[in-house]
C-alpha positions, 0 to 999 in steps of 0.5 A: 462518494462521487464527489470525493472521487471527482475531487481526487481525479482533479487534484494534483495527487491524481497527476502524481499517482499517474506519474507513479505508474511509470516507476511503481511495480509493487503497487501497479504491476507491469507490462508483459514484455513477452506479450507483443505477439498476442495482437488479438487481446491487447488494451494498448498497442505501441509499436511492438509493444502491447498491454493485456487486459490483465495488466491494465487491471493491475495498473487500474487497481493500484490507481484505485488503492491510492485514490482510496487511501487519499480520499480516506474512503473506499470507492467502487470500480463503477464510481471511478469509471463514472468519473473518467478514472479508467480513461486517465489510467488508460492514457497514462499507460499508453503514453508510458508504452509509447515513450519506452517503445520510441526510446527503444527504436532510437537506440536507448537501451540500458545494458544488463550490467546497468540493470544489475547494478541498479538492482544492487542499490535497492535496499529492500532486496538486501539480506538482513544479516549480510547487508548485501544484495540477496537473489533469494530475497529478490525472487521472494519480493517478486513472488509476493507481488505475482511478478517475475525477474523478467517482468520486473527487470523490463520495467526497470529497463524502461525507467532507466532509459526514460530517466537517462533521456530526460537527463540528457535533454535537460543536461544543457537546458538553461531557461532564459531569465525572462522565463523567471520574470514571466513566472514571477509576474504571473504568480504575483498578479493581483485580483480584487473581488467583491461578493455576496453569499446566498445562504439557506436562510434566504431561500427557505427550508426544503420540504420533506420529500414524498416517497415517490420523489425519493423513489425518482431520486434513487432511480436518478442515481442508480449507479451510485446507489445500486448495491453489489452482489451479496452472498449467503455462505455456510462455512466449516472451519478446522482450527488446530489452535482452537482445539489446542486451547481446549485440550487437557494434557495428561501430566504423565505425558509431560513428565515423559516428554521432560525425561526425554528432553532432560539431557538436551534441556540441561547446560554444563558449566562453562569456563573462559580460561587463558592458557600460556605455554611455558617452560618449567623455569618460566612457570613460577614467574608467569603465574605470579604476574598473572596473579598480580592482574597483568593481561595474559596476552601481554604476559605471553608476548613478553616470553615470545609466546601467544596466549590461548584464550578459550571462551565459554567452553565446557570441560569437554570442549577443552582439547587437552584433558589434563588442562581441562581437569586443571582448569575446572579444579580452579575457582574464578580468577585463580591461576594454576601452577605448572600444568603438564598436559598431553600437548605440553606445559602451561600456566592457566588462569580462569577468566570467568565461570558460568554455572551449569543449568539443571532443568527441573520439570516445573521450569519447563512444564508450561513450554511442554504442555503448550507443545503437547496441546499443539500436537493434539490440536494438529492431530485432531484437525487432521482427523477432522479434515480426513473425515470431512473429505471422506464424507464429502467425496462420498456425496455428502454436502458441506453440512452433512460432511461437517457433522460427520467430521464432528466440525461446527459450521456457521453462517456468514452474510449476506456479504459482498466480495469486499466484505460489506455486510447487509443490515442484520448480516454477519462477517464473523470468522470471514477472511479475504481468502474465504471471500475469494473462494466463495466468490469463484463459486456458483450458487450451491457450489462448495469448495474443497478443504483449503489451508489458511495457515498455522493449522487453520482450514476451511471449506465454504458453500454458497447458499444464496446469491443476491444479485446487484440491486437497489436497496429497498426504500425503507432501508435507506429512507433517512439517509436518502432523505438527507441527501435529497434535501441537501441536493434540493437545497444546493439547487435552490441556492444555485438558482437564487445565486445565478438569478442575482448574478444575472442582475449583476451581469446586466449592470446592477451594482453588487451593493444594490443587489445585496441591499435588496436581498439582505445580504452583506458585501464582502471584499478580498483585495490584492489576491495573488496566486502565491498567497491565495491558497492560504485564504481559507475564508474564500474557499477553492471554488471562488479562488479557481473561478477568480484566477480564471476570470476576466476583469469585470466578469461576475460568476457563481461559486460555492462558498462555505456558508452557501453559494457566492455571487462574485465579481472580479473588480480589478486585475493588477499587475504585481509590485514591480520590486517583488517581480524583479526579485523573482526574476533573479531567483533560482533557475531550477524551478523554471527549468524543471517546468520547461523540462517537464514540457519537453518530456510531455512533448516527447511522449505525445510525439512518441504516440503520434509516430507510433500511432498508439491505439488503445481499446476502452472497450476491452479495458472496461471489460477487464474491470468487470464493466460491460460497456453496453451498460454505459449510457449515451456517448460514453457507451458509443465511444467504448463500443468503438 
């Protein structure tokens, strides 16, 4: 786990995530712009701006979630802190706040109009029906993330100010062509290496450890192996859906509900008709043309009238009763003669007939039964929760109250706040909300009845708390033995490789060393930075060392089959024609690199001018970590 966290912290993804701290409110939360007066409770102070411990924790939680996703495994707060993740987040946030304050003092302040315009570009805030910005949707989105418009718009204002500043600086920035040439020369610089690999077969098998060695190994890695707090819980759940699934519906009630709903369930016959106003002299000609299939609108227009088309209307919805009688007396496609209605004379054509629907009990039985079962479930749960609360408020404990209410209880755990279960434990029926409630209670504490939603309620009792502790050796012996032997094997390989490297550093040829150990010399010529990443055989550790070493240098690095003793035989300039071609390439990447350097320099200058302060001690306490428990120099720094 620690290796995964360490690998992530050094990767480009970690840097990218820290950049996202500037622009992401949904994942990381944002600064409280009205918190500047609370000088006694800040984690970061940059001029008039401060960040509270709660805000820092939201940012850190977002960083942790993204790290877990990238590593495809969960990590603990302690593990990330041990690898310096808290320092990374704290420094990036301090830099962000400093830049925002520096720009504010410089007068770079986006207007309210600009903020509103940016909000209206965010399609996530659009009403799905109208396709336009919707204030209700906006407020709902913010509420889902525990935010307010003031908080979010404060971050948006900072982001726009920073973006405009960087764009303004970079607008006239054109790096000299020599920058491209230097970048190409750097990327195409070549290295020749030769190496031998120390394999497990060369150092012998690691003997199985004794219990004493495993215990010592466990204590050395106490921070990583210590289990979090676990709790044993008693839970009572009230479930309307569960009751409904078991409910038996009285057929008489189904019939009664159907009779009550019958009129509402029926659908009358509807018709689409075209009505053309005519005089008595025009009627026959208009009717004849309609029977021949001419378009009603065209026929009406030819006599200076407008056709009235009534689509899918029941008889009662037609405005003229006599026209309605005539229209519903015709068949689909038929045309009337002259119709004298209350509103004048006309000719009618029936365009479509949709038969009415007469409901039957059988076609509606399933829906009515489900409805009655759901009502029975809700009613039963209402009675159960009322009985439970009456008993509980009268002094009965959770188990006694549940029994009086006729509700069943079950035991969960030992379970951690993150849902991990100890061997032999159970997490059946648990939800994140129940865990959140349980971990807010003391030992023996009991919650009130709490709604989960959709007719589900629960109450929880903390039966037992198991403090954070190392697991018993017997529980983890197989896994611990494997980790111990792997560690010892790595130590053996490293020691042997370093001893061979010392021989090479003293001038002995790598080929002679390989011959004395039975290893094979391998070479990798003409490595350059552009193609090095494609060489999967060498691995990242060898490549990173190779491009940081000097010609003739010998070093030890991790290889796929063990530990490698590597010699950098030569450092050569890249092909002249390739460098020349690179110098004529697109200036955009070089310009972006220079622009990033300028932006980073501006952020550093903002911190210097504002004398930005951070409180690592308070930041760690916000994460639930006591700085005093951290060993060595790190504890000293945190205490300061």
